[in-house]
Structure formats: C-alpha cells, structure tokens
C-alpha positions as CSV (number, residue, x, y, z in Angstrom):
1,X,-0.1,0.1,0.0
2,X,2.8,2.4,0.9
3,X,4.7,1.8,-2.3
4,X,1.3,2.3,-4.4
5,X,0.7,5.5,-2.6
6,X,4.4,6.7,-3.1
7,X,4.1,6.0,-6.8
8,X,1.0,7.9,-7.1
9,X,2.4,10.7,-5.3
10,X,5.3,10.9,-7.5
11,X,2.9,10.9,-10.6
12,X,1.0,13.8,-9.3
13,X,4.2,15.8,-8.8
14,X,5.5,14.9,-12.3
15,X,2.0,15.9,-13.7
16,X,1.9,19.2,-11.7
17,X,5.4,20.0,-12.8
18,X,4.4,19.4,-16.5
19,X,1.3,21.5,-16.1
20,X,3.1,24.3,-14.5
21,X,5.6,24.4,-17.4
22,X,2.8,25.1,-19.8
23,X,2.3,28.5,-18.4
24,X,5.7,29.7,-17.8
25,X,8.9,30.7,-20.0
26,X,12.4,29.3,-20.3
27,X,15.7,31.0,-20.9
28,X,18.6,28.9,-22.7
29,X,21.9,29.9,-24.2
30,X,25.5,29.3,-24.2
31,X,28.5,31.2,-22.4
32,X,31.7,31.7,-24.4
33,X,34.8,34.0,-24.3
34,X,36.2,36.3,-26.8
35,X,37.9,33.3,-28.7
36,X,34.6,31.6,-29.0
37,X,35.7,28.9,-26.5
38,X,33.0,27.4,-24.3
39,X,33.1,28.7,-20.5
40,X,31.9,26.2,-18.1
41,X,31.0,26.6,-14.3
42,X,29.6,30.1,-15.0
43,X,26.9,31.4,-12.5
44,X,23.9,32.6,-14.3
45,X,21.1,34.2,-12.6
46,X,17.6,35.3,-13.8
47,X,16.0,37.9,-11.7
48,X,12.3,39.1,-12.1
49,X,12.5,42.8,-11.6
50,X,8.7,42.9,-10.5
51,X,8.7,40.3,-7.8
52,X,12.4,39.6,-7.0
53,X,12.4,36.0,-7.9
54,X,15.9,34.6,-8.6
55,X,16.7,31.5,-10.4
56,X,20.5,30.6,-10.7
57,X,22.1,27.9,-12.9
58,X,25.7,26.9,-13.7
59,X,26.9,26.5,-17.2
60,X,27.7,22.9,-18.3
61,X,31.0,21.7,-19.8
62,X,30.2,22.8,-23.1
63,X,29.1,26.2,-22.0
64,X,25.4,25.7,-22.3
65,X,22.8,26.5,-19.7
66,X,18.9,26.3,-19.2
67,X,16.7,28.2,-16.8
68,X,13.3,26.6,-17.0
69,X,9.8,27.4,-15.5
70,X,10.2,31.1,-15.2
71,X,6.8,33.1,-14.7
72,X,6.0,35.6,-17.4
73,X,7.5,39.0,-16.8
74,X,10.4,41.4,-17.1
75,X,13.7,39.9,-16.1
76,X,17.5,40.8,-15.7
77,X,20.1,38.4,-16.6
78,X,23.5,38.4,-14.7
79,X,26.2,36.2,-15.5
80,X,29.6,36.2,-13.5
81,X,32.8,33.9,-13.1
82,X,36.1,34.6,-11.8
83,X,38.6,35.9,-14.4
84,X,36.0,37.6,-16.3
85,X,34.1,40.9,-16.2
86,X,30.5,40.7,-14.8
87,X,27.7,40.7,-17.5
88,X,24.3,42.1,-16.9
89,X,21.4,42.5,-19.4
90,X,18.1,44.1,-18.5
91,X,14.8,44.5,-20.0
92,X,14.2,40.9,-21.0
93,X,10.5,40.5,-21.5
94,X,9.2,36.7,-21.2
95,X,5.9,35.9,-22.2
96,X,3.8,32.6,-21.8
97,X,5.4,29.7,-23.6
98,X,8.5,31.6,-24.6
99,X,11.8,29.8,-25.3
100,X,14.3,32.7,-25.3
101,X,17.8,32.2,-26.3
102,X,20.3,34.4,-24.7
103,X,24.1,33.7,-25.7
104,X,26.7,35.6,-23.8
105,X,30.2,36.5,-24.5
106,X,32.4,37.2,-21.5
107,X,35.3,39.6,-21.4
108,X,38.5,38.7,-19.6
109,X,38.8,41.0,-16.5
110,X,37.8,41.5,-13.0
111,X,34.4,41.0,-11.3
112,X,34.6,44.6,-10.1
113,X,34.3,45.5,-13.9
114,X,31.2,45.0,-15.6
115,X,29.3,44.9,-19.2
116,X,25.7,46.1,-19.0
117,X,23.4,45.7,-22.0
118,X,20.0,47.5,-22.1
119,X,17.5,48.3,-24.7
120,X,17.9,45.0,-26.7
121,X,16.0,43.8,-29.8
122,X,13.1,41.6,-29.2
123,X,14.0,38.0,-28.5
124,X,13.5,35.7,-31.4
125,X,11.9,32.1,-31.1
126,X,14.5,29.8,-32.5
127,X,13.9,26.6,-30.3
128,X,10.4,25.6,-31.8
129,X,8.7,25.8,-35.1
130,X,5.2,26.4,-33.3
131,X,3.3,29.4,-34.7
132,X,2.1,31.3,-31.7
133,X,0.2,34.7,-31.0
134,X,0.3,36.6,-28.0
135,X,-2.5,38.7,-26.3
136,X,-0.7,40.7,-23.8
137,X,-1.9,42.9,-21.0
138,X,-2.0,46.0,-22.9
139,X,-4.7,44.6,-25.5
140,X,-6.6,43.0,-22.7
141,X,-7.0,46.3,-21.0
142,X,-7.6,48.7,-24.0
143,X,-9.7,46.5,-26.3
144,X,-13.5,46.4,-25.7
145,X,-15.0,43.2,-24.3
146,X,-18.6,42.3,-24.5
147,X,-19.2,40.8,-21.2
148,X,-15.5,40.9,-20.1
149,X,-14.8,37.5,-21.6
150,X,-11.2,37.4,-22.4
151,X,-11.6,34.4,-24.9
152,X,-13.4,37.0,-27.3
153,X,-9.8,38.5,-27.8
154,X,-8.8,35.3,-29.5
155,X,-10.4,36.6,-32.7
156,X,-7.6,39.3,-33.0
157,X,-5.4,36.6,-34.1
158,X,-5.4,35.7,-37.8
159,X,-7.5,32.6,-38.7
160,X,-9.6,32.5,-35.6
161,X,-13.3,32.7,-35.8
162,X,-15.9,32.2,-33.0
163,X,-18.5,29.7,-33.8
164,X,-20.5,29.1,-30.6
165,X,-20.8,30.7,-27.1
166,X,-22.7,29.8,-23.9
167,X,-22.8,30.6,-20.3
168,X,-22.3,27.1,-19.2
169,X,-20.3,25.5,-21.9
170,X,-18.0,28.4,-22.7
171,X,-17.0,29.6,-26.1
172,X,-16.0,27.5,-29.3
173,X,-13.6,28.7,-31.9
174,X,-12.4,27.5,-35.4
175,X,-8.6,28.1,-35.8
176,X,-7.3,27.8,-39.3
177,X,-10.1,25.9,-40.5
178,X,-10.0,23.1,-37.7
179,X,-13.0,21.7,-35.9
180,X,-14.5,23.9,-33.3
181,X,-14.0,21.0,-30.7
182,X,-10.3,21.0,-31.4
183,X,-8.9,23.9,-29.2
184,X,-7.3,23.0,-25.9
185,X,-7.6,25.6,-23.1
186,X,-5.4,25.8,-20.1
187,X,-5.2,28.2,-17.1
188,X,-1.8,28.6,-15.3
189,X,-0.8,25.3,-16.8
190,X,-3.9,23.2,-15.7
191,X,-6.6,21.9,-18.0
192,X,-9.4,24.4,-18.4
193,X,-11.3,23.0,-21.1
194,X,-15.1,21.9,-20.8
195,X,-15.0,18.2,-21.3
196,X,-18.5,17.9,-22.7
197,X,-17.8,19.4,-26.1
198,X,-14.3,20.7,-25.7
199,X,-15.4,24.3,-25.4
200,X,-13.5,26.8,-23.3
201,X,-13.7,26.6,-19.5
202,X,-14.5,29.4,-17.1
203,X,-11.7,32.1,-17.0
204,X,-11.3,34.8,-14.5
205,X,-12.2,38.4,-15.3
206,X,-9.6,40.5,-17.3
207,X,-8.2,42.3,-14.3
208,X,-6.8,39.1,-12.9
209,X,-5.3,37.8,-16.2
210,X,-1.7,38.7,-17.1
211,X,-1.8,37.5,-20.9
212,X,-2.5,34.5,-22.9
213,X,-0.9,32.8,-26.0
214,X,-2.4,30.9,-28.9
215,X,-0.4,28.2,-30.4
216,X,-2.0,27.5,-33.9
217,X,0.2,24.9,-35.5
218,X,3.3,22.8,-35.0
219,X,2.7,22.6,-31.2
220,X,4.5,19.8,-29.4
221,X,3.0,16.3,-28.6
222,X,2.3,17.1,-25.1
223,X,-0.9,18.9,-26.3
224,X,-2.3,15.5,-27.7
225,X,-5.9,16.4,-27.2
226,X,-5.5,19.5,-29.4
227,X,-6.2,19.5,-33.1
228,X,-6.7,23.1,-33.9
229,X,-4.9,25.2,-31.3
230,X,-3.5,25.5,-27.8
231,X,-4.8,28.4,-25.7
232,X,-2.5,29.1,-22.6
233,X,-3.9,31.8,-20.1
234,X,-1.7,33.1,-17.3
235,X,-3.1,35.0,-14.3
236,X,-1.3,37.8,-12.5
237,X,1.1,36.8,-9.9
238,X,1.5,40.0,-8.1
239,X,4.6,42.2,-7.6
240,X,6.5,43.7,-4.6
241,X,4.6,47.0,-5.1
242,X,1.2,47.7,-3.7
243,X,-1.3,48.4,-6.5
244,X,-5.0,47.6,-7.5
245,X,-7.6,48.2,-10.2
246,X,-11.3,49.1,-10.4
247,X,-13.9,48.8,-13.2
248,X,-17.4,49.9,-13.8
249,X,-19.8,47.7,-16.0
250,X,-23.0,49.4,-17.3
251,X,-25.5,48.1,-19.9
252,X,-28.6,50.3,-20.3
253,X,-31.2,50.3,-23.1
254,X,-30.9,54.0,-23.5
255,X,-27.3,53.7,-25.1
256,X,-28.5,51.0,-27.7
257,X,-28.1,52.0,-31.3
258,X,-31.0,51.3,-33.8
259,X,-30.7,48.4,-36.0
260,X,-30.8,49.7,-39.6
261,X,-33.6,47.2,-40.4
262,X,-35.5,48.0,-37.3
263,X,-38.4,50.5,-37.0
264,X,-37.3,51.4,-33.5
265,X,-34.5,51.1,-31.0
266,X,-34.7,48.1,-28.8
267,X,-34.7,48.4,-25.0
268,X,-32.6,45.4,-24.2
269,X,-30.2,45.7,-21.3
C-alpha cells in the first residue's frame, strides 16, 4: 500500500510540474569567451524585476545553460565567473510559452568591472517551429470586451473565428479551418477545457489575467488533445509594489443604437 501511494504521489508531482511548465517561459543559451571557446561553471542568474524572484544555474562543460519554468514578466540576466567581467542584461521580457535564447560572450577582466546591456531587440523564437500569437496585458486592458470574456480576444489573431458561445459550456472557436472542438484551453498550466464538447472553461475576469498565448500549428506532442490550437492563459502573480484596479460595467437600453432594419431602437439591457 505504501509503495502504491508513493508511486501515485510521484506521478502527481510529475503531472503538476508538466502543467506548471505550460504557463511559464524558459531561458537557454551558451556562454563563450572572446575566442569563441565554451566557458563552463559560469553562474547565471535570472531575476524578475517585478517580484524579486531569482533562479540561478551553472553552465555545463560545453558552456550551455538552461533556466526553465520562469513566470512571465520582465527579467534581468546576470552572468559572473572569476577571471571575467560581470555581465548584466536588463529589459528581458518573457511571455507565456517563450523559449528565449540568450548567448553571452564574456570579456576577460575582474568581477569589479561589468558589461551592462540595455534596450536590446525583441527575442526571437528559435527553439520551436510552433506558430504562436500573444494577447498581452495592454490589449486585454485597452480593447473592448462584451461581457468581459477574455476568450473574445482570440479573434484578433489571424485565422480565429468564434462559432459558438454559452454561459455554461464556454466558447468554441475555429482556428485555421479546424473543428470547433479542437482547441485545448489551459489556465496557469492546468486543463481548463469543458469536457462535454471541448469548449473553453471558465476564466477569471480580465483584471486578474496577465496574458495568454495561442499556438495555432506545429505545437508539441504534449498537447495530444488539441487538433486546432492551444490557448494558454496566465493569471497575474502580483509584484512587490502595492497596487490595484477598479472597473465599472454598465449596460442600459438608452445607449443602444437602432438596428438599420428595425423600425425603432430596442430596450434590451
């Protein structure tokens, strides 16, 4: 009995780790010196400037490194090793599902000296062939939403058409001509797809959502239930600064416009 329970517990941990990875991002790369030789044993630290989260790894014998499972946000990368100048790169923006590659070339010198990189170009996705679109926080806040349903914003991505909507079963979308039941929805890495007809599950209000991504093709085999697209929604994790938000929702018939073919304006609310 004890062995079975232990195996079940390990299985749950593995599933939880996989699910969490679906709503996070990764930083990978290689560390070299000015002669293009690999530098092992380098200390690489990714720091979330909004929450203070720090993740540290050491480069391998071939100079490669990987920092997985990073929550979406803005990061600073610090690289240091004795005999080389300290390297720092800020303004690294990671979104849900990103696999950002950051290769670093160290310069011989003292750790008291430093090389600081700011204002870099947007990171290119070179680790996967998936076609992915992002609906970021700015679009969630600025674009109008009927009923404050964030899934409606999927339609700003090319090839996405809404085909059904309901209060109990969620929304259904056709992506690039696929079936409307072929979209797989996740919330913070966990499945959030209505199991009856594979419509979207219930998502929190827009104020609680950080961003979401839509993988429309070439996604990995871990999404075996998806035939059309994978939608990964990440909620806000909070920061070290106190802040909040407020909203007002008003629907009144006096604001309704008259339908062109109607004799009079309706009074629906």
